[in-house]
C-alpha positions as CSV (number, residue, x, y, z in Angstrom):
1,M,15.9,7.0,-12.0
2,P,14.6,9.5,-10.5
3,T,14.4,9.8,-6.6
4,V,14.4,12.2,-4.1
5,H,16.7,12.1,-0.8
6,V,14.9,12.3,2.5
7,G,16.4,12.3,5.4
8,D,19.4,9.4,5.0
9,S,17.0,7.6,2.5
10,D,17.1,8.1,-1.2
11,L,13.3,7.1,-2.1
12,F,12.6,6.0,-5.8
13,Y,9.2,6.9,-7.4
14,Q,7.2,7.1,-10.2
15,D,5.6,10.3,-11.7
16,D,2.3,10.0,-14.6
17,D,0.4,13.2,-15.2
18,F,-1.6,13.3,-18.6
19,A,-4.5,15.9,-17.4
20,D,-4.6,18.8,-19.2
21,P,-1.8,20.8,-18.2
22,W,-3.5,24.0,-18.2
23,A,-5.7,23.4,-15.9
24,E,-5.5,22.8,-11.9
25,H,-5.6,19.4,-10.9
26,D,-5.2,17.5,-7.6
27,T,-1.8,14.5,-7.0
28,V,-2.7,11.1,-6.1
29,F,-0.3,9.4,-4.5
30,L,-0.3,5.4,-4.4
31,Q,1.2,3.5,-1.5
32,H,2.3,-0.9,-1.7
33,G,2.7,-2.9,1.0
34,L,4.8,-5.6,2.5
35,G,6.5,-7.3,-0.3
36,R,5.9,-4.8,-3.0
37,N,6.3,-1.7,-4.8
38,S,5.4,0.8,-7.3
39,N,5.3,-1.4,-10.1
40,F,2.2,-3.1,-8.9
41,W,0.3,-0.2,-9.1
42,R,0.5,0.0,-12.8
43,A,-2.7,-0.7,-14.1
44,W,-4.2,1.5,-12.1
45,V,-2.0,4.8,-13.3
46,P,-4.3,5.0,-16.9
47,W,-7.2,5.8,-15.5
48,L,-6.3,8.1,-13.0
49,A,-3.6,9.6,-14.7
50,R,-5.8,11.5,-17.4
51,E,-7.1,13.9,-14.6
52,Y,-4.6,13.6,-11.4
53,R,-1.0,13.5,-10.9
54,V,-0.3,10.0,-9.9
55,V,3.0,9.6,-7.6
56,R,4.3,6.2,-6.6
57,M,7.0,5.7,-4.4
58,D,9.1,2.7,-3.1
59,L,9.4,2.5,0.2
60,R,12.2,2.8,2.3
61,G,14.9,-0.2,1.0
62,F,11.5,-1.6,-1.2
63,G,11.9,-1.8,-5.1
64,R,14.5,0.6,-6.2
65,S,14.7,3.2,-3.5
66,G,18.1,2.7,-1.5
67,D,18.7,0.0,1.1
68,P,18.9,1.0,4.4
69,G,21.3,-1.9,5.2
70,P,20.2,-5.5,7.3
71,E,21.1,-3.4,10.8
72,Y,18.0,-0.7,9.8
73,R,14.7,-1.1,12.0
74,Y,11.7,0.2,10.6
75,S,9.4,2.5,13.3
76,A,5.9,4.4,12.6
77,Q,7.2,7.8,12.7
78,G,10.3,6.8,10.6
79,L,7.8,5.8,7.7
80,L,5.6,9.1,8.3
81,D,8.7,11.3,8.4
82,D,9.4,9.4,4.8
83,F,5.9,10.8,3.2
84,V,5.9,13.7,4.9
85,G,9.7,14.8,4.0
86,F,8.4,12.8,0.2
87,L,5.9,15.6,-0.2
88,D,8.2,18.4,1.1
89,A,11.1,17.4,-1.2
90,L,8.9,17.6,-4.7
91,R,6.3,20.6,-3.1
92,I,3.4,18.5,-3.3
93,G,0.5,20.1,-1.5
94,P,-2.4,17.5,0.2
95,V,-2.9,14.3,-1.9
96,H,-5.5,12.1,-2.2
97,Y,-3.7,9.1,-0.8
98,V,-4.4,5.4,-1.8
99,G,-2.7,2.5,0.2
100,E,-3.1,-1.0,0.1
101,S,-3.1,-3.1,3.3
102,A,0.5,-2.6,5.2
103,G,0.1,0.8,2.8
104,G,-3.5,1.7,3.9
105,I,-2.2,1.3,8.0
106,I,0.6,3.8,7.2
107,G,-1.7,6.0,5.5
108,A,-4.2,5.8,7.9
109,T,-1.8,6.7,10.5
110,A,-0.9,9.9,8.6
111,A,-4.1,11.3,7.9
112,A,-4.8,11.3,11.7
113,R,-1.4,12.4,12.6
114,Y,-1.3,15.2,10.0
115,P,-5.2,15.8,8.3
116,E,-3.3,18.9,6.3
117,R,-1.7,16.8,4.3
118,F,-4.8,15.0,3.1
119,K,-7.7,15.5,0.5
120,S,-8.8,12.1,0.8
121,L,-7.7,8.7,2.2
122,T,-8.4,5.4,0.0
123,L,-8.1,1.9,2.1
124,V,-7.4,-1.0,0.0
125,A,-8.0,-4.4,2.0
126,T,-6.3,-2.8,4.8
127,P,-6.1,-4.4,8.3
128,I,-6.3,-3.1,11.7
129,R,-3.1,-4.3,12.3
130,V,-0.9,-7.2,10.6
131,K,-1.7,-10.4,12.2
132,P,1.4,-13.2,11.9
133,E,-0.6,-15.2,14.7
134,A,-3.5,-15.3,12.2
135,T,-1.5,-15.7,8.6
136,G,1.9,-16.7,10.2
137,K,1.3,-20.6,9.1
138,V,0.5,-19.6,5.8
139,L,3.1,-17.4,4.8
140,A,5.9,-19.0,6.6
141,L,5.1,-22.4,4.6
142,D,7.2,-25.4,6.4
143,Y,9.7,-22.8,8.4
144,P,9.6,-21.8,11.5
145,S,8.4,-18.4,10.4
146,W,8.0,-15.5,7.6
147,Q,11.3,-14.8,8.3
148,D,13.0,-18.5,7.8
149,A,11.0,-19.0,4.8
150,M,12.1,-15.3,3.4
151,R,16.0,-16.6,4.2
152,S,15.7,-19.3,3.0
153,L,13.5,-19.9,-0.4
154,G,14.5,-15.7,-1.6
155,M,11.9,-13.0,-2.5
156,K,11.2,-14.3,-5.2
157,Q,10.3,-18.3,-4.6
158,W,8.7,-16.9,-1.6
159,W,6.6,-14.8,-3.2
160,L,5.4,-17.6,-6.0
161,K,5.0,-20.5,-3.0
162,T,2.5,-18.3,-0.9
163,R,0.6,-16.3,-3.0
164,A,-0.3,-20.1,-4.5
165,A,-0.7,-21.5,-0.7
166,L,-2.7,-18.3,-0.1
167,G,-4.6,-18.7,-3.7
168,E,-2.9,-15.5,-5.2
169,L,-1.7,-16.7,-8.1
170,T,-3.1,-15.5,-11.5
171,G,-3.0,-18.4,-13.7
172,D,-0.8,-16.7,-16.7
173,P,2.6,-18.1,-15.9
174,A,4.4,-14.6,-17.4
175,R,1.7,-12.1,-15.3
176,D,3.1,-14.5,-11.7
177,E,6.5,-14.4,-13.3
178,Y,6.5,-10.5,-13.2
179,Y,5.1,-9.7,-9.8
180,A,7.4,-12.4,-8.5
181,N,10.2,-10.3,-9.8
182,E,9.3,-7.4,-8.6
183,C,8.9,-9.0,-5.2
184,A,13.0,-10.2,-5.7
185,R,13.7,-6.3,-6.2
186,T,13.4,-6.0,-2.4
187,P,16.5,-7.6,-0.6
188,V,15.4,-10.1,1.8
189,H,16.3,-8.4,4.9
190,V,14.2,-5.4,4.1
191,V,11.3,-7.1,3.6
192,V,12.0,-8.9,7.5
193,A,12.9,-6.1,9.0
194,F,9.4,-4.8,7.5
195,S,7.6,-8.0,8.9
196,Q,8.9,-7.5,12.2
197,F,8.1,-4.2,12.7
198,A,4.5,-4.0,11.0
199,P,2.6,-6.4,13.8
200,T,3.7,-3.5,16.4
201,V,0.9,-0.8,14.7
202,S,-2.7,-0.9,15.3
203,L,-4.8,1.8,14.2
204,A,-7.5,1.0,16.8
205,A,-6.7,4.0,18.7
206,I,-6.2,6.3,15.9
207,L,-9.6,5.7,13.5
208,P,-12.0,7.8,14.8
209,A,-9.4,10.8,14.4
210,I,-9.1,10.6,10.4
211,I,-11.0,13.9,9.5
212,A,-10.4,13.2,5.7
213,P,-13.2,11.5,3.7
214,T,-12.5,7.9,3.5
215,L,-13.5,5.0,0.7
216,M,-12.9,1.7,2.2
217,L,-12.3,-0.8,-0.8
218,T,-13.0,-4.2,1.3
219,P,-11.7,-7.8,0.1
220,G,-15.2,-10.4,0.5
221,S,-12.4,-12.8,1.2
222,S,-8.9,-12.0,3.0
223,V,-6.8,-14.0,5.3
224,H,-5.1,-10.7,6.7
225,T,-9.0,-8.7,6.9
226,S,-11.7,-10.5,7.7
227,R,-15.3,-8.5,7.0
228,E,-16.5,-7.8,10.8
229,E,-12.8,-6.3,10.8
230,Q,-13.5,-3.9,8.1
231,D,-17.0,-3.3,8.9
232,S,-15.4,-2.2,11.8
233,I,-13.0,-0.2,10.7
234,A,-15.7,1.7,8.8
235,R,-18.0,1.8,12.0
236,S,-14.9,4.2,13.4
237,I,-14.1,6.7,11.2
238,P,-16.9,9.5,10.5
239,N,-16.8,10.4,7.2
240,V,-16.3,7.0,5.0
241,R,-18.1,5.2,2.0
242,Q,-17.6,1.5,1.9
243,R,-17.3,-0.7,-1.5
244,V,-17.2,-4.6,-1.1
245,Y,-15.8,-7.3,-4.2
246,E,-17.8,-10.2,-3.1
247,G,-15.2,-12.9,-3.7
248,A,-12.2,-10.7,-4.0
249,I,-9.3,-11.5,-2.1
250,H,-6.5,-9.8,0.0
251,G,-4.1,-9.2,-3.3
252,M,-7.4,-7.8,-5.4
253,F,-5.9,-4.2,-6.1
254,Y,-3.7,-6.2,-8.6
255,L,-5.2,-9.3,-9.1
256,T,-8.1,-7.3,-10.4
257,P,-7.1,-3.7,-10.8
258,D,-9.9,-2.0,-12.7
259,P,-12.9,-2.4,-10.8
260,L,-10.8,-0.5,-7.5
261,A,-9.3,2.0,-9.7
262,Q,-12.4,3.1,-11.6
263,D,-14.4,3.4,-7.9
264,T,-11.4,5.2,-6.8
265,L,-11.7,7.7,-9.1
266,A,-15.5,8.0,-9.1
267,F,-14.9,8.4,-5.1
268,M,-12.4,11.3,-5.8
269,R,-14.3,12.9,-8.5
270,S,-17.4,13.3,-6.0
271,L,-15.7,15.2,-3.8
272,R,-14.3,18.0,-6.6
273,S,-16.0,21.7,-5.7
274,P,-18.9,22.5,-8.1
């Protein structure tokens, strides 16, 4: 199981590269958000890995990365240190970063702080801030909070019940079971700690500092980020392109991955030098 030791944690990653080995090619870094792991990007890999090295990392504590323990508290700097330390450990130069939701928040923060680490930035359904005041009731179900629901139900049942409430079940029981089991790879205390940390980070002040060419993949209907918020983000980043998927919902990156992966590939191709 491939891991790298960064700081005091073992970070799991998946590494796919089917590009021509005799030709120089860049690296794409795919980063998941809350409650997910690198396997949620699975369908993107065939589209990207024929032309790029594709690296998918499980965030600290998520999926198959090392559990930091029930007392661990996430911080923005800690997540940035994991990202930079991971790239350094694998000797990876500037990357095409693709992040979804909270993974996009991490990427945008890193792009503003460490521009030399980025060839480009793709934000998939990424809000300015995780907003429990707007989504908490759905994600809490009939419990007092998200965290109470997770602790009471466990990650698998929390996933299935909240996806049903959000309209994000696929209609294929086997596929929904797969995603629920992937969610359950992450211990409850990890997702609880991350969900408590995530709302404390806002991109509002740093978006103008992002100089990397940026692609925004905007869902037409998301409970986590409105079209107005997405348009505001697009106006704030200097070098940005925006693609809107009318009718798509927040989890579009794994529910309807093919068009998003194709559009991301086209964007990255457009940045190549002649």
